[in-house]
MIBA-500086 format. One record per residue (C-alpha): x, y, z; residue in three letters. Coordinates in Angstrom, 1 decimal, decimal comma. Layout:
N
{{X; Y; Z}; 'ala'}
...
This chain:
355
{{8,9; 185,6; 101,5}; 'unk'}
{{6,5; 182,5; 101,2}; 'unk'}
{{3,8; 181,3; 103,5}; 'unk'}
{{4,7; 177,7; 105,2}; 'unk'}
{{2,0; 175,3; 105,4}; 'unk'}
{{2,8; 173,7; 108,9}; 'unk'}
{{-0,9; 172,7; 110,1}; 'unk'}
{{-2,6; 171,3; 106,8}; 'unk'}
{{-5,4; 174,0; 107,1}; 'unk'}
{{-7,5; 173,8; 103,8}; 'unk'}
{{-6,9; 177,6; 103,3}; 'unk'}
{{-3,3; 176,9; 102,7}; 'unk'}
{{-4,3; 174,3; 99,8}; 'unk'}
{{-6,9; 176,9; 98,2}; 'unk'}
{{-4,2; 179,5; 98,0}; 'unk'}
{{-1,8; 177,4; 96,5}; 'unk'}
{{-4,2; 176,6; 93,9}; 'unk'}
{{-4,7; 180,3; 93,3}; 'unk'}
{{-1,0; 180,6; 92,5}; 'unk'}
{{0,0; 182,0; 96,0}; 'unk'}
{{3,5; 180,6; 97,1}; 'unk'}
{{3,3; 178,2; 99,8}; 'unk'}
{{5,9; 175,8; 101,1}; 'unk'}
{{5,3; 172,2; 102,8}; 'unk'}
{{6,8; 172,2; 106,3}; 'unk'}
{{9,1; 169,6; 105,8}; 'unk'}
{{10,4; 171,4; 102,5}; 'unk'}
{{11,0; 174,7; 104,8}; 'unk'}
{{12,8; 172,8; 107,3}; 'unk'}
{{15,5; 171,6; 104,8}; 'unk'}
{{15,9; 175,0; 103,0}; 'unk'}
{{19,5; 176,6; 103,2}; 'unk'}
{{19,1; 180,1; 103,7}; 'unk'}
{{21,9; 182,5; 102,8}; 'unk'}
{{22,6; 185,4; 100,6}; 'unk'}
{{22,1; 185,2; 96,9}; 'unk'}
{{24,7; 185,9; 94,2}; 'unk'}
{{23,0; 187,5; 91,2}; 'unk'}
{{25,2; 188,2; 87,9}; 'unk'}
{{24,0; 191,1; 85,6}; 'unk'}
{{25,8; 190,7; 82,2}; 'unk'}
{{25,6; 194,4; 81,3}; 'unk'}
{{25,7; 194,6; 77,2}; 'unk'}
{{24,6; 198,2; 76,8}; 'unk'}
{{26,6; 200,8; 75,2}; 'unk'}
{{29,0; 203,2; 77,2}; 'unk'}
{{26,2; 206,1; 77,5}; 'unk'}
{{23,7; 203,6; 79,3}; 'unk'}
{{26,0; 201,4; 81,2}; 'unk'}
{{25,6; 203,2; 84,7}; 'unk'}
{{21,9; 204,1; 84,1}; 'unk'}
{{21,3; 200,1; 83,3}; 'unk'}
{{23,0; 199,3; 86,2}; 'unk'}
{{21,0; 201,4; 88,3}; 'unk'}
{{17,5; 200,2; 86,9}; 'unk'}
{{18,2; 196,4; 87,4}; 'unk'}
{{20,1; 197,1; 90,8}; 'unk'}
{{16,8; 198,9; 91,9}; 'unk'}
{{14,5; 196,2; 90,9}; 'unk'}
{{16,4; 193,5; 92,5}; 'unk'}
{{17,0; 195,6; 95,6}; 'unk'}
{{13,3; 196,5; 96,1}; 'unk'}
{{12,3; 193,1; 95,6}; 'unk'}
{{13,0; 191,5; 99,0}; 'unk'}
{{13,8; 193,3; 102,6}; 'unk'}
{{14,9; 190,2; 104,2}; 'unk'}
{{17,4; 188,4; 101,7}; 'unk'}
{{20,9; 190,0; 101,1}; 'unk'}
{{21,9; 190,4; 97,7}; 'unk'}
{{25,4; 190,3; 96,0}; 'unk'}
{{25,4; 191,9; 92,6}; 'unk'}
{{28,2; 190,8; 90,2}; 'unk'}
{{28,5; 192,9; 87,0}; 'unk'}
{{30,6; 192,0; 84,1}; 'unk'}
{{30,5; 192,4; 80,4}; 'unk'}
{{31,8; 190,8; 77,1}; 'unk'}
{{35,2; 191,7; 75,9}; 'unk'}
{{34,1; 191,8; 72,2}; 'unk'}
{{31,8; 194,7; 72,9}; 'unk'}
{{33,3; 198,0; 71,4}; 'unk'}
{{34,2; 200,5; 74,4}; 'unk'}
{{35,5; 204,0; 74,5}; 'unk'}
{{38,4; 204,8; 76,7}; 'unk'}
{{36,3; 205,9; 79,8}; 'unk'}
{{34,0; 203,0; 79,7}; 'unk'}
{{37,1; 200,7; 79,7}; 'unk'}
{{38,5; 202,3; 82,4}; 'unk'}
{{35,0; 202,2; 84,6}; 'unk'}
{{34,8; 198,6; 83,6}; 'unk'}
{{38,2; 197,7; 84,7}; 'unk'}
{{37,9; 199,2; 88,2}; 'unk'}
{{34,5; 197,8; 89,0}; 'unk'}
{{33,5; 195,0; 86,7}; 'unk'}
{{34,2; 191,3; 87,4}; 'unk'}
{{35,4; 188,8; 84,9}; 'unk'}
{{33,4; 185,9; 83,7}; 'unk'}
{{36,2; 183,5; 84,0}; 'unk'}
{{35,8; 184,2; 87,8}; 'unk'}
{{32,4; 184,2; 88,4}; 'unk'}
{{32,3; 180,7; 86,6}; 'unk'}
{{34,3; 179,5; 89,1}; 'unk'}
{{32,4; 181,0; 92,0}; 'unk'}
{{29,1; 180,3; 90,8}; 'unk'}
{{26,0; 182,7; 90,6}; 'unk'}
{{22,4; 181,7; 91,8}; 'unk'}
{{20,6; 183,9; 89,1}; 'unk'}
{{21,9; 185,9; 86,2}; 'unk'}
{{20,2; 189,0; 84,4}; 'unk'}
{{21,4; 189,8; 80,9}; 'unk'}
{{20,8; 193,0; 79,5}; 'unk'}
{{19,7; 194,1; 76,2}; 'unk'}
{{22,3; 195,6; 73,5}; 'unk'}
{{22,8; 198,2; 70,7}; 'unk'}
{{22,3; 196,2; 67,5}; 'unk'}
{{24,3; 197,5; 64,5}; 'unk'}
{{23,8; 194,3; 62,2}; 'unk'}
{{20,7; 193,0; 60,4}; 'unk'}
{{21,4; 189,2; 61,8}; 'unk'}
{{21,9; 189,0; 65,5}; 'unk'}
{{24,7; 186,3; 65,0}; 'unk'}
{{26,6; 188,8; 63,1}; 'unk'}
{{26,7; 191,1; 66,0}; 'unk'}
{{30,0; 191,6; 68,3}; 'unk'}
{{28,2; 190,0; 71,4}; 'unk'}
{{27,0; 186,9; 69,6}; 'unk'}
{{29,9; 184,5; 70,5}; 'unk'}
{{30,4; 185,7; 74,2}; 'unk'}
{{26,9; 185,9; 74,9}; 'unk'}
{{26,2; 182,4; 73,8}; 'unk'}
{{29,2; 181,1; 76,0}; 'unk'}
{{27,3; 182,6; 79,0}; 'unk'}
{{24,3; 181,2; 78,0}; 'unk'}
{{25,4; 177,7; 77,5}; 'unk'}
{{27,4; 178,0; 81,1}; 'unk'}
{{24,0; 179,1; 82,7}; 'unk'}
{{22,0; 176,4; 81,1}; 'unk'}
{{24,1; 174,1; 83,5}; 'unk'}
{{25,2; 176,3; 86,3}; 'unk'}
{{22,4; 178,8; 87,0}; 'unk'}
{{19,1; 178,5; 88,7}; 'unk'}
{{17,3; 181,1; 86,4}; 'unk'}
{{18,4; 183,6; 84,1}; 'unk'}
{{16,3; 186,6; 83,5}; 'unk'}
{{16,8; 188,0; 79,5}; 'unk'}
{{15,9; 191,7; 78,8}; 'unk'}
{{14,7; 192,6; 74,9}; 'unk'}
{{17,6; 192,2; 72,4}; 'unk'}
{{19,1; 189,3; 74,9}; 'unk'}
{{15,7; 187,6; 74,7}; 'unk'}
{{15,6; 188,0; 70,8}; 'unk'}
{{19,3; 186,5; 70,9}; 'unk'}
{{18,7; 183,7; 73,2}; 'unk'}
{{15,4; 182,0; 71,9}; 'unk'}
{{17,1; 182,1; 68,3}; 'unk'}
{{20,2; 180,5; 69,9}; 'unk'}
{{18,1; 177,8; 72,0}; 'unk'}
{{15,1; 177,1; 70,1}; 'unk'}
{{15,7; 178,3; 66,6}; 'unk'}
{{13,3; 181,3; 66,9}; 'unk'}
{{13,9; 184,3; 64,6}; 'unk'}
{{12,6; 187,7; 65,3}; 'unk'}
{{10,8; 189,4; 62,5}; 'unk'}
{{11,3; 193,2; 61,5}; 'unk'}
{{8,3; 195,1; 62,4}; 'unk'}
{{9,1; 198,0; 59,8}; 'unk'}
{{8,7; 200,6; 62,4}; 'unk'}
{{9,7; 201,3; 66,1}; 'unk'}
{{7,5; 199,8; 68,8}; 'unk'}
{{7,9; 202,6; 71,1}; 'unk'}
{{5,7; 203,5; 74,2}; 'unk'}
{{4,0; 202,3; 77,2}; 'unk'}
{{1,2; 199,6; 76,6}; 'unk'}
{{-1,4; 197,8; 78,4}; 'unk'}
{{-0,9; 194,1; 79,2}; 'unk'}
{{-2,7; 191,4; 80,5}; 'unk'}
{{-1,7; 187,7; 82,1}; 'unk'}
{{-2,3; 185,0; 80,3}; 'unk'}
{{-1,1; 182,4; 82,6}; 'unk'}
{{-1,9; 183,8; 85,8}; 'unk'}
{{-1,4; 180,9; 87,8}; 'unk'}
{{2,3; 180,7; 87,2}; 'unk'}
{{4,5; 181,5; 90,3}; 'unk'}
{{6,2; 184,5; 88,5}; 'unk'}
{{3,0; 186,3; 88,2}; 'unk'}
{{0,6; 185,0; 90,9}; 'unk'}
{{0,2; 188,5; 92,5}; 'unk'}
{{0,5; 191,0; 89,6}; 'unk'}
{{-2,7; 192,9; 88,7}; 'unk'}
{{-4,4; 191,2; 85,8}; 'unk'}
{{-3,9; 194,3; 83,6}; 'unk'}
{{-0,5; 196,4; 83,9}; 'unk'}
{{1,7; 199,0; 81,8}; 'unk'}
{{4,9; 198,0; 80,4}; 'unk'}
{{7,3; 200,1; 78,4}; 'unk'}
{{8,5; 198,7; 75,0}; 'unk'}
{{11,4; 200,2; 72,5}; 'unk'}
{{12,2; 197,9; 69,6}; 'unk'}
{{12,2; 197,7; 66,1}; 'unk'}
{{11,9; 193,8; 65,7}; 'unk'}
{{9,5; 191,4; 67,5}; 'unk'}
{{8,7; 187,6; 68,6}; 'unk'}
{{5,3; 186,5; 68,5}; 'unk'}
{{3,3; 184,2; 70,6}; 'unk'}
{{2,7; 181,7; 68,0}; 'unk'}
{{6,6; 181,4; 67,3}; 'unk'}
{{7,2; 180,9; 71,2}; 'unk'}
{{4,3; 178,3; 71,6}; 'unk'}
{{5,3; 176,4; 68,7}; 'unk'}
{{8,6; 175,6; 70,5}; 'unk'}
{{7,0; 174,8; 73,9}; 'unk'}
{{7,6; 178,3; 75,6}; 'unk'}
{{5,0; 179,8; 77,9}; 'unk'}
{{3,6; 183,4; 77,4}; 'unk'}
{{2,7; 184,9; 80,8}; 'unk'}
{{1,8; 188,5; 79,7}; 'unk'}
{{0,7; 190,1; 76,4}; 'unk'}
{{-0,4; 193,2; 74,9}; 'unk'}
{{-2,9; 193,5; 72,2}; 'unk'}
{{-0,9; 196,2; 70,7}; 'unk'}
{{2,4; 195,7; 71,4}; 'unk'}
{{2,5; 191,7; 71,6}; 'unk'}
{{4,4; 189,3; 74,1}; 'unk'}
{{6,0; 191,0; 77,1}; 'unk'}
{{6,9; 187,9; 79,2}; 'unk'}
{{7,7; 184,3; 78,5}; 'unk'}
{{9,3; 181,3; 80,0}; 'unk'}
{{11,3; 178,5; 78,6}; 'unk'}
{{9,5; 175,2; 78,3}; 'unk'}
{{10,5; 174,1; 81,7}; 'unk'}
{{8,8; 177,3; 82,9}; 'unk'}
{{11,7; 178,8; 84,9}; 'unk'}
{{15,2; 178,2; 83,9}; 'unk'}
{{14,9; 181,3; 81,3}; 'unk'}
{{12,6; 184,3; 81,8}; 'unk'}
{{12,2; 186,4; 78,8}; 'unk'}
{{11,1; 190,2; 78,5}; 'unk'}
{{10,4; 191,6; 75,3}; 'unk'}
{{9,5; 194,9; 77,0}; 'unk'}
{{11,6; 197,2; 79,4}; 'unk'}
{{10,0; 197,0; 82,9}; 'unk'}
{{13,2; 198,1; 84,3}; 'unk'}
{{13,0; 201,5; 82,6}; 'unk'}
{{12,9; 204,6; 85,0}; 'unk'}
{{10,0; 207,0; 84,5}; 'unk'}
{{12,1; 209,4; 82,4}; 'unk'}
{{13,7; 206,6; 80,1}; 'unk'}
{{11,5; 207,0; 77,1}; 'unk'}
{{11,8; 210,8; 77,2}; 'unk'}
{{15,7; 210,6; 76,9}; 'unk'}
{{14,9; 208,1; 74,2}; 'unk'}
{{13,0; 210,6; 72,2}; 'unk'}
{{15,5; 213,4; 73,1}; 'unk'}
{{18,2; 211,7; 71,4}; 'unk'}
{{15,7; 211,1; 68,5}; 'unk'}
{{15,2; 214,6; 68,3}; 'unk'}
{{19,0; 215,5; 68,6}; 'unk'}
{{19,5; 213,2; 65,5}; 'unk'}
{{17,0; 214,7; 63,4}; 'unk'}
{{18,4; 218,3; 64,2}; 'unk'}
{{21,9; 216,9; 63,1}; 'unk'}
{{20,5; 215,3; 60,0}; 'unk'}
{{21,0; 211,7; 61,1}; 'unk'}
{{17,3; 211,1; 60,4}; 'unk'}
{{15,1; 212,2; 57,9}; 'unk'}
{{11,8; 212,9; 59,8}; 'unk'}
{{11,0; 214,7; 63,2}; 'unk'}
{{10,3; 211,7; 65,6}; 'unk'}
{{6,7; 210,7; 66,6}; 'unk'}
{{5,9; 210,8; 70,3}; 'unk'}
{{6,1; 207,4; 72,0}; 'unk'}
{{2,9; 206,1; 72,4}; 'unk'}
{{0,6; 206,2; 75,6}; 'unk'}
{{3,2; 208,2; 77,4}; 'unk'}
{{3,3; 211,9; 77,1}; 'unk'}
{{0,3; 213,7; 78,5}; 'unk'}
{{-0,9; 216,7; 76,5}; 'unk'}
{{0,8; 219,1; 78,5}; 'unk'}
{{4,0; 217,5; 77,9}; 'unk'}
{{3,1; 217,2; 74,1}; 'unk'}
{{2,2; 221,0; 74,0}; 'unk'}
{{5,8; 221,7; 75,7}; 'unk'}
{{7,7; 219,3; 73,3}; 'unk'}
{{5,7; 220,9; 70,2}; 'unk'}
{{6,8; 224,4; 71,0}; 'unk'}
{{10,4; 223,2; 71,4}; 'unk'}
{{10,1; 221,7; 67,9}; 'unk'}
{{9,1; 225,1; 66,5}; 'unk'}
{{12,1; 226,8; 68,3}; 'unk'}
{{14,5; 224,2; 66,8}; 'unk'}
{{12,9; 224,5; 63,2}; 'unk'}
{{13,5; 228,1; 63,5}; 'unk'}
{{17,2; 227,5; 64,9}; 'unk'}
{{17,9; 225,1; 61,9}; 'unk'}
{{16,4; 227,7; 59,3}; 'unk'}
{{18,1; 230,7; 60,7}; 'unk'}
{{21,1; 229,1; 62,1}; 'unk'}
{{20,8; 230,8; 65,7}; 'unk'}
{{21,6; 228,9; 69,0}; 'unk'}
{{20,1; 225,7; 69,7}; 'unk'}
{{17,2; 225,9; 72,1}; 'unk'}
{{17,9; 223,4; 75,3}; 'unk'}
{{15,6; 220,4; 75,4}; 'unk'}
{{13,1; 221,2; 78,2}; 'unk'}
{{13,8; 218,1; 80,3}; 'unk'}
{{13,8; 220,0; 83,7}; 'unk'}
{{10,1; 221,1; 82,9}; 'unk'}
{{9,1; 217,5; 81,8}; 'unk'}
{{10,3; 215,3; 84,6}; 'unk'}
{{7,3; 215,9; 87,0}; 'unk'}
{{4,9; 215,4; 84,4}; 'unk'}
{{6,0; 211,8; 83,6}; 'unk'}
{{4,5; 209,3; 85,8}; 'unk'}
{{5,9; 205,9; 86,2}; 'unk'}
{{3,0; 203,3; 85,8}; 'unk'}
{{4,8; 200,1; 85,5}; 'unk'}
{{7,2; 200,2; 88,4}; 'unk'}
{{5,0; 198,2; 91,0}; 'unk'}
{{4,3; 195,6; 88,7}; 'unk'}
{{7,8; 195,1; 87,7}; 'unk'}
{{9,0; 194,8; 91,2}; 'unk'}
{{6,4; 192,1; 91,9}; 'unk'}
{{7,3; 190,0; 89,3}; 'unk'}
{{11,3; 190,4; 89,9}; 'unk'}
{{10,2; 189,7; 93,4}; 'unk'}
{{8,4; 186,6; 92,7}; 'unk'}
{{11,3; 185,5; 90,5}; 'unk'}
{{14,0; 186,1; 93,1}; 'unk'}
{{11,9; 184,3; 95,8}; 'unk'}
{{11,6; 181,1; 93,7}; 'unk'}
{{15,5; 181,4; 93,3}; 'unk'}
{{16,0; 181,5; 96,9}; 'unk'}
{{13,7; 178,5; 97,5}; 'unk'}
{{15,2; 176,3; 95,0}; 'unk'}
{{18,9; 177,2; 94,5}; 'unk'}
{{21,6; 175,3; 96,2}; 'unk'}
{{23,5; 176,3; 99,4}; 'unk'}
{{26,5; 176,1; 97,3}; 'unk'}
{{27,1; 179,0; 94,7}; 'unk'}
{{28,3; 176,6; 92,1}; 'unk'}
{{25,2; 174,4; 92,1}; 'unk'}
{{22,1; 175,4; 90,4}; 'unk'}
{{19,5; 173,3; 92,8}; 'unk'}
{{18,9; 172,0; 96,1}; 'unk'}
{{19,1; 167,9; 96,1}; 'unk'}
{{15,9; 166,6; 94,7}; 'unk'}
{{15,1; 169,5; 92,3}; 'unk'}
{{14,3; 168,4; 88,9}; 'unk'}
{{16,3; 170,6; 86,5}; 'unk'}
{{13,7; 170,0; 83,9}; 'unk'}
{{10,7; 171,0; 86,0}; 'unk'}
{{12,1; 172,9; 88,7}; 'unk'}
{{8,8; 174,4; 89,8}; 'unk'}
{{7,3; 171,1; 89,8}; 'unk'}
{{4,5; 172,0; 87,3}; 'unk'}
{{4,7; 170,1; 84,3}; 'unk'}
């Protein structure tokens, strides 16, 4: 939670200039403190539905030990679902129409599994844009993940992603490019973030439309950016929500796709992720798979249990700090009424007062 400048001590102003979250005493006295209602639009395919819930719930839940969070999960009817997932959604998920009536303080939008060359041809496009246009008016801040970021910057700013021609896949070093911004004010200046994508939006594209880049990798490109108002939309191009084993599970799926003939080549290792010991175990597993393919013997089991303890998570603390900053600013700015986005006197075009 933020410090309150109740005395005018020069240290408060010094910390504020460094990007520390400092509230004026008169502002703090008029804050409405209550639970926060956070929406999660889960667009991931059936197999990743529950894992994605856990990943984002974990980040929100770890962000603050004082505030209380009500998580409201929903999805889009246009997304294809299997019978089991449909039953799960019917039992546990909420309807967007109901959430529009009640309101949300903040919104998280997950990525999705792309099947079309053009994002506007995806089955989620119309439903997603309905949610985005509602959030523009009614939600304090919206956090967008990976493919959702690509779709939303295209819709709002006309920025189209570019194909990489390969899969950007692994864990990459990043540096802060706007360290004074409140969303990154207490983050390490260099940190890791996983990426997993075939397309990219570059710094030049974002800055040409007035968006601000907060964190970037020399190798993997932009990870974190914000809308021109500096807060209403927050864009992840990487996957800070990933578990330590998420990239391993992706690699296992790619190996299975190769074995079954759904991809022509054996997948390369995700970059900067597997230790030499892990690579040695996986190379041995590949030899067993190749033997099984040639001789028609039983498929060897993927050595997941042997690998889990060898896969450190080097990005979670940074992700937790960033989401904590985001939640903290929402907490300070949002109205006491769920259906209103801001406290009285907050400029929706400059909610942080930094422009």
